C-alpha positions, -999 to +999 in steps of 0.1 A: -662-793-259-673-758-270-709-748-274-716-743-312-742-717-303-718-694-284-690-672-302-654-684-293-635-659-275-601-668-291-590-647-321-587-660-355-554-660-368-538-637-340-547-603-350-571-611-377-596-587-360-576-556-355-590-524-365-581-513-398-604-483-409-638-471-418-646-463-454-668-435-465-678-428-499-677-391-508-690-371-537-663-343-535-631-353-521-616-317-517-646-309-498-646-339-477-608-335-470-616-298-457-645-311-433-625-340-418-590-328-416-596-289-413-628-292-392-623-324-372-585-325-371-575-356-391-544-357-411-541-370-448-520-403-447-518-418-482-539-418-514-542-447-537-555-445-574-575-475-580-588-492-613-605-521-628-583-544-607-605-538-575-639-539-592-647-573-579-637-566-541-654-530-544-686-547-558-689-519-582-693-521-623-663-511-645-647-490-656-634-480-620-616-449-615-614-444-577-594-422-554-589-438-519-577-411-496-565-424-461-569-400-431-561-404-394-567-389-361-548-406-333-556-444-339-589-438-360-584-442-399-609-434-423-608-441-459-625-414-481-636-429-513-640-409-542-654-427-575-650-407-606-663-439-623-687-455-620-698-424-598-715-422-566-751-432-557-778-428-530-776-406-500-765-415-464-795-425-440-806-397-417-826-427-398-806-439-367-825-473-368-820-481-404-793-510-408-757-500-415-733-471-404-755-446-385-729-421-376-696-412-365-689-397-330-663-374-313-656-363-279-652-326-276-649-301-249-676-277-262-704-289-285-716-256-297-681-244-305-670-276-322-704-275-341-699-239-352-665-249-365-678-276-386-703-254-402-673-233-415-660-265-432-694-276-450-714-294-420-749-287-412-761-288-377-793-310-370-807-289-344-834-313-335-808-336-320-795-314-296-798-333-263-789-327-226-787-358-205-782-350-166-767-377-142-753-374-107-720-369-122-729-340-145-745-333-181-737-350-212-743-326-242-749-340-276-757-328-312-755-343-347-745-325-378-743-337-414-712-341-432-709-323-465-725-355-481-749-360-453-732-387-432-740-380-395-715-369-372-721-368-337-704-342-312-704-354-274-694-336-245-693-362-215-706-348-182 
């Protein structure tokens, strides 16, 4: 008998929990493609033009005019969502203790060089986040940037 308070270790329907992608709403698709593809090395995979048929699933009012641009780097896929209609609202959280997506993290060889490159592609370094954590095996270096819309992107060099 299984304890109902404990999660089951068995997957539902085989691969039902396989990772598909992460979705990011962006205000300017071309600008975001430049940051993520030219700056971080993602590659465009496929784009979809989506209309009112998806309004309920997307939880947005009609009319819907959405470009869904899938980009990939290795096994990580990000869906850049650009709403021509109904448009975008709000701003990403700069507070890491706010519920929801807090940041995307990438391992780099040189934190400063990677940050400088991303600034060239529309990123903004959040200087107050520069951190060096020393351990017996070396030093882990971290800095956060804001992507062109303000979503936090962590650059990390493991020590």
